[in-house]
Wavefront OBJ file of the C-alpha trace (Angstrom):
o trace
v 131.312 119.435 145.400
v 129.981 122.939 144.686
v 126.865 122.196 146.760
v 128.902 120.808 149.670
v 131.208 123.814 149.522
v 128.276 126.236 149.647
v 126.532 124.481 152.549
v 129.677 124.282 154.681
v 130.939 127.828 154.111
v 127.461 129.129 154.978
v 128.176 128.244 158.614
v 130.564 131.205 158.775
v 127.915 133.757 157.829
v 124.654 132.699 159.470
v 125.479 134.886 162.468
v 125.751 138.185 160.589
v 122.053 139.120 160.134
v 121.364 137.749 163.627
v 123.652 140.193 165.470
v 120.807 142.434 166.651
v 118.646 139.490 167.803
v 121.571 137.950 169.689
v 122.486 141.291 171.289
v 118.895 141.800 172.454
v 118.686 138.342 174.047
v 121.977 138.653 175.914
v 121.370 142.361 176.656
v 124.613 143.662 175.166
v 125.246 146.571 172.702
v 124.670 145.691 169.054
v 128.241 146.579 168.060
v 129.594 144.306 170.824
v 127.598 141.384 169.443
v 129.498 141.853 166.205
v 132.516 140.185 167.817
v 131.111 136.758 166.932
v 131.495 137.625 163.237
v 135.249 138.092 163.418
v 135.723 135.261 165.924
v 134.126 132.943 163.370
v 136.417 134.245 160.635
v 139.457 134.008 162.914
v 138.524 130.401 163.751
v 138.316 129.669 160.042
v 141.809 131.070 159.527
v 143.132 128.940 162.418
v 141.514 125.817 160.963
v 142.919 126.608 157.541
v 146.452 127.004 158.820
v 146.620 123.964 161.094
v 144.174 121.493 159.500
v 144.077 122.039 155.738
v 147.779 121.112 155.248
v 146.912 117.630 156.498
v 145.155 117.116 153.159
v 148.623 116.622 151.644
v 149.467 114.009 154.301
v 146.253 112.055 155.082
v 143.440 110.820 152.859
v 141.287 113.837 151.943
v 137.827 112.247 152.018
v 138.413 110.916 155.531
v 139.533 114.339 156.726
v 136.488 115.979 155.121
v 134.138 113.545 156.897
v 135.657 114.030 160.362
v 135.686 117.805 159.971
v 132.066 117.906 158.794
v 130.926 115.913 161.839
v 132.885 118.211 164.156
v 131.050 121.150 162.578
v 127.723 119.555 163.545
v 128.836 119.510 167.202
v 130.049 123.142 167.108
v 126.729 124.315 165.665
v 124.794 122.485 168.387
v 126.917 124.226 171.046
v 125.983 127.580 169.482
v 122.285 126.661 169.351
v 122.235 125.774 173.055
v 124.535 128.546 174.374
v 123.195 130.089 177.590
v 125.730 132.917 177.745
v 127.360 135.167 175.177
v 130.785 133.879 176.220
v 129.777 130.301 175.312
v 128.431 131.590 171.994
v 131.788 133.271 171.330
v 133.592 129.965 171.961
v 131.098 128.146 169.725
v 131.639 130.757 166.986
v 135.393 130.151 167.088
v 134.784 126.372 166.848
v 132.320 126.836 163.982
v 135.022 128.714 162.107
v 137.689 126.078 162.800
v 135.437 123.213 161.646
v 134.018 124.926 158.548
v 137.210 124.522 156.490
v 135.728 121.735 154.348
v 135.499 123.986 151.237
v 139.262 124.439 151.334
v 139.707 120.668 151.458
v 137.312 120.172 148.549
v 138.966 122.741 146.255
v 142.422 121.069 146.166
v 140.689 117.707 145.731
v 138.747 119.044 142.736
v 141.882 120.666 141.303
v 143.780 117.377 141.551
v 140.975 115.541 139.714
v 140.650 118.064 136.855
v 142.668 118.411 133.648
v 145.114 121.356 133.621
v 143.325 123.072 130.720
v 140.007 122.999 132.623
v 141.266 123.704 136.142
v 140.231 127.367 136.173
v 136.718 126.509 135.027
v 136.407 123.757 137.653
v 137.664 126.042 140.436
v 135.304 128.777 139.223
v 132.310 126.419 139.243
v 133.007 125.240 142.784
v 133.636 128.835 143.839
v 130.157 129.662 142.498
v 128.769 127.228 145.042
v 130.940 128.768 147.735
v 129.815 132.324 146.997
v 126.150 131.326 146.786
v 126.571 129.700 150.188
v 128.193 132.828 151.610
v 125.559 135.209 150.314
v 122.328 133.226 150.506
v 123.228 132.074 154.029
v 122.577 135.643 155.122
v 119.168 135.652 153.457
v 118.206 132.313 155.006
v 119.433 133.185 158.507
v 117.777 136.604 158.435
v 114.418 135.018 157.594
v 114.767 132.103 160.041
v 115.929 134.437 162.793
v 112.933 136.729 162.374
v 110.384 133.898 162.234
v 111.827 131.218 164.551
v 114.579 132.994 166.495
v 118.348 132.974 166.092
v 118.862 129.613 167.819
v 116.722 127.859 165.229
v 119.189 128.822 162.506
v 122.026 127.003 164.243
v 119.857 123.921 164.787
v 118.921 123.880 161.092
v 122.585 124.343 160.102
v 123.628 121.383 162.265
v 120.988 119.236 160.547
v 122.193 120.304 157.097
v 125.794 119.421 157.990
v 124.749 116.023 159.305
v 122.906 115.327 156.046
v 125.960 116.508 154.134
v 128.131 114.087 156.117
v 126.235 111.091 154.720
v 126.164 112.500 151.165
v 129.939 113.046 151.179
v 130.485 109.560 152.576
v 128.555 108.052 149.666
v 129.544 110.328 146.762
v 133.068 111.696 147.169
v 136.072 109.823 145.693
v 139.089 108.801 147.732
v 142.352 110.605 147.035
v 145.820 109.434 148.071
v 148.137 111.866 149.892
v 151.634 112.610 148.556
v 153.472 114.138 151.546
v 155.524 111.639 153.594
v 157.052 113.868 156.288
v 155.891 114.610 159.852
v 153.173 117.108 160.813
v 155.866 119.484 162.092
v 157.637 119.317 158.745
v 154.304 119.862 157.022
v 153.603 123.096 158.941
v 157.237 124.202 158.567
v 156.946 123.771 154.809
v 154.254 126.490 154.779
v 156.847 129.098 155.716
v 159.216 127.664 153.115
v 156.530 128.141 150.462
v 155.917 131.726 151.580
v 159.650 132.423 151.361
v 160.224 130.746 147.989
v 157.058 131.605 146.007
v 156.703 135.314 145.088
v 153.450 134.664 143.199
v 151.970 133.129 146.356
v 152.988 136.184 148.393
v 151.531 138.608 145.865
v 148.213 136.785 145.443
v 147.818 136.303 149.189
v 148.521 139.914 150.122
v 146.079 141.263 147.530
v 143.474 138.832 148.854
v 144.083 139.956 152.445
v 143.209 143.567 151.643
v 140.259 142.575 149.440
v 138.775 140.188 152.006
v 139.252 142.813 154.733
v 137.008 145.182 152.785
v 134.454 142.419 152.284
v 134.391 141.611 156.015
v 134.155 145.251 157.059
v 131.225 145.889 154.737
v 129.054 142.876 155.568
v 129.538 143.277 159.328
v 128.732 146.988 159.496
v 125.976 146.832 156.879
v 123.804 145.029 159.449
v 124.294 147.924 161.884
v 123.527 150.478 159.160
v 120.319 148.822 157.972
v 118.964 148.104 161.459
v 119.242 151.802 162.463
v 117.695 155.031 161.175
v 116.567 155.784 158.506
v 116.051 152.135 157.471
v 115.024 150.287 160.670
v 115.011 146.941 158.801
v 114.454 143.674 160.670
v 116.774 140.658 160.291
v 114.641 139.089 157.531
v 114.805 142.231 155.391
v 118.535 142.661 155.997
v 119.075 139.043 154.956
v 117.448 139.732 151.585
v 120.458 141.831 150.599
v 122.374 138.550 150.392
v 120.350 137.682 147.287
v 121.726 140.797 145.592
v 125.236 139.673 146.430
v 124.639 136.311 144.751
v 125.168 138.142 141.447
v 128.863 137.644 142.044
v 128.376 133.885 141.742
v 127.332 134.350 138.119
v 130.739 135.822 137.366
v 132.724 132.931 138.859
v 132.786 130.521 135.876
v 133.576 133.435 133.519
v 136.489 134.508 135.690
v 137.665 130.884 135.808
v 137.663 130.705 131.999
v 139.794 133.863 131.869
v 142.284 132.047 134.076
v 142.373 129.086 131.682
v 143.276 131.540 128.899
v 146.164 132.966 130.917
v 144.430 136.245 131.854
v 144.128 135.719 135.606
v 146.302 138.655 136.617
v 144.300 141.049 134.426
v 141.095 139.865 136.114
v 142.670 140.573 139.527
v 143.224 144.207 138.522
v 139.659 144.689 137.308
v 138.367 143.025 140.477
v 140.307 145.458 142.659
v 138.850 148.360 140.677
v 135.284 147.130 141.195
v 135.784 146.724 144.939
v 137.145 150.278 145.193
v 134.210 151.571 143.116
v 131.761 149.854 145.468
v 132.978 151.898 148.440
v 132.730 155.136 146.488
v 129.078 154.181 145.890
v 128.612 153.148 149.549
v 130.020 156.470 150.780
v 127.214 158.347 149.046
v 124.522 155.761 149.876
v 124.184 155.960 153.651
v 120.447 156.499 153.238
v 119.834 154.955 149.793
v 118.732 151.352 149.317
v 119.349 151.578 145.557
v 122.910 152.779 146.107
v 123.618 149.979 148.573
v 122.258 147.395 146.111
v 124.551 148.628 143.337
v 127.479 148.725 145.748
v 126.840 145.110 146.779
v 126.829 144.001 143.143
v 130.157 145.753 142.542
v 131.883 144.432 145.663
v 130.795 140.822 145.168
v 131.656 140.609 141.473
v 134.928 142.394 142.232
v 135.816 139.987 145.024
v 135.069 137.036 142.758
v 137.411 138.473 140.146
v 140.207 138.919 142.678
v 139.762 135.674 144.565
v 139.162 133.126 141.801
v 141.882 134.602 139.611
v 144.398 134.565 142.437
v 143.386 131.041 143.448
v 143.795 129.778 139.886
v 147.265 131.344 139.782
v 148.225 129.713 143.093
v 146.992 126.286 141.929
v 149.182 126.570 138.822
v 152.375 126.103 140.864
v 153.586 123.008 142.743
v 150.685 120.541 142.191
v 152.104 118.244 144.895
v 151.651 121.033 147.482
v 148.192 122.301 146.565
v 146.737 121.865 150.054
v 149.637 123.727 151.622
v 149.569 126.475 148.972
v 145.833 126.805 149.545
v 146.444 126.886 153.303
v 148.739 129.903 153.078
v 146.501 131.634 150.557
v 143.180 131.082 152.340
v 144.251 131.312 155.989
v 145.732 134.763 155.462
v 142.736 135.761 153.318
v 140.323 134.945 156.138
v 142.562 136.569 158.707
v 142.022 139.578 156.469
v 138.252 139.065 156.720
v 138.421 138.803 160.526
v 140.660 141.865 160.803
v 138.404 143.727 158.366
v 135.313 142.930 160.444
v 137.043 144.212 163.601
v 138.339 147.248 161.683
v 134.849 147.941 160.350
v 133.301 147.789 163.842
v 135.995 150.166 165.137
v 135.364 152.617 162.275
v 131.606 152.357 162.837
v 131.959 153.367 166.480
v 134.460 156.076 165.525
v 132.621 157.740 162.633
v 129.715 155.658 161.365
v 129.127 154.600 157.770
v 131.265 157.302 156.159
v 134.274 156.264 158.259
v 133.772 152.624 157.230
v 133.633 153.578 153.538
v 136.752 155.761 153.732
v 138.662 153.133 155.719
v 137.850 150.495 153.105
v 138.941 152.819 150.303
v 142.295 153.034 152.086
v 142.461 149.220 152.006
v 141.722 149.388 148.255
v 144.700 151.696 147.813
v 146.887 149.148 149.616
v 145.634 146.313 147.374
v 146.332 148.385 144.248
v 149.790 149.242 145.582
v 150.698 145.548 145.911
v 149.287 144.865 142.434
v 151.215 147.763 140.840
v 154.471 147.073 142.697
v 154.586 143.391 141.750
v 153.713 144.214 138.135
v 156.589 146.685 138.004
v 158.960 144.150 139.594
v 157.974 141.450 137.089
v 158.405 143.819 134.174
v 161.937 144.727 135.321
v 162.793 141.036 135.735
v 161.641 140.291 132.184
v 163.591 143.242 130.783
v 166.764 142.160 132.602
v 166.451 138.609 131.250
v 166.022 139.970 127.724
v 169.157 142.091 128.090
l 1 2 3 4 5 6 7 8 9 10 11 12 13 14 15 16 17 18 19 20 21 22 23 24 25 26 27 28 29 30 31 32 33 34 35 36 37 38 39 40 41 42 43 44 45 46 47 48 49 50 51 52 53 54 55 56 57 58 59 60 61 62 63 64 65 66 67 68 69 70 71 72 73 74 75 76 77 78 79 80 81 82 83 84 85 86 87 88 89 90 91 92 93 94 95 96 97 98 99 100 101 102 103 104 105 106 107 108 109 110 111 112 113 114 115 116 117 118 119 120 121 122 123 124 125 126 127 128 129 130 131 132 133 134 135 136 137 138 139 140 141 142 143 144 145 146 147 148 149 150 151 152 153 154 155 156 157 158 159 160 161 162 163 164 165 166 167 168 169 170 171 172 173 174 175 176 177 178 179 180 181 182 183 184 185 186 187 188 189 190 191 192 193 194 195 196 197 198 199 200 201 202 203 204 205 206 207 208 209 210 211 212 213 214 215 216 217 218 219 220 221 222 223 224 225 226 227 228 229 230 231 232 233 234 235 236 237 238 239 240 241 242 243 244 245 246 247 248 249 250 251 252 253 254 255 256 257 258 259 260 261 262 263 264 265 266 267 268 269 270 271 272 273 274 275 276 277 278 279 280 281 282 283 284 285 286 287 288 289 290 291 292 293 294 295 296 297 298 299 300 301 302 303 304 305 306 307 308 309 310 311 312 313 314 315 316 317 318 319 320 321 322 323 324 325 326 327 328 329 330 331 332 333 334 335 336 337 338 339 340 341 342 343 344 345 346 347 348 349 350 351 352 353 354 355 356 357 358 359 360 361 362 363 364 365 366 367 368 369 370 371 372 373 374 375 376 377 378 379 380 381 382 383 384
């Protein structure tokens, strides 16, 4: 499941190191080519909101298989696109059909014992983060050697292979929701209204993912320009550095099993904020950027896995829908962060991006501090 999660989520990130190559082929400004990054993330959020809830209503393995095959088709459309507009449409479809990881996670959670759920989620999240980060390394290398289209052809082949592996290996899992699709989607808003923990975890994730999206989108523009002038293969290598965050995932998951998830969220937010302090002073330093990447990826793991473990601890019969709210808004945050990062880049370059992301860190900390204060008052009032 961790391997399948990593291979499917990689589809969202192959385009990032290829922005310059794509812009050159279609003869558009490099920053304009960055739109495919947030269209992909926006598509992912759309797929999460409208398709993942079905995992509580229809058999999950069947849904995973159909969605994986649809991803193959979307990737082929991208590989054969003859205009940038078609590539933008394909990017949106790639995002919509790459939601398989968020179907696998609730399936894994439902199959695991409560005392091991955090560890299981953390292990699968390791696969997801490795897929996110090493996808950039792979696509940067493939793009430089074989061209950007080759990466989408290879990705479609990997997804087709994955389709047959899932068909043979994954267990079947019975749904529990008996209402209509309209009732299913309506229940998402009921969950948002009734679950304060879900609101808190989701909002913190939105701001954290926005910083993540802003950094990885604009980093390509930074490293391809003066004083670096790196090609796509070299830029992709920075994804290997980010894979350090995957090492932290099982450890963060174990903290969740011990009831320390909220503490890990706070430390994760601190690391993300620290990364942008480092980035601010590293506009011409490879070493500084490497350290910043380590901080932001370990920090994001701490925030995301801990929040996801907390969300999975409530309403087991609604895990797909809880995950839908949590992840769809998180990736809307990534899409908005990518767009925000591109705007800041055009407005004031790397320093503007770093300062803008520090502002997002302040917002994440504010949510964390406010909800902590609210919970403390609630406990004190109950105790008289």
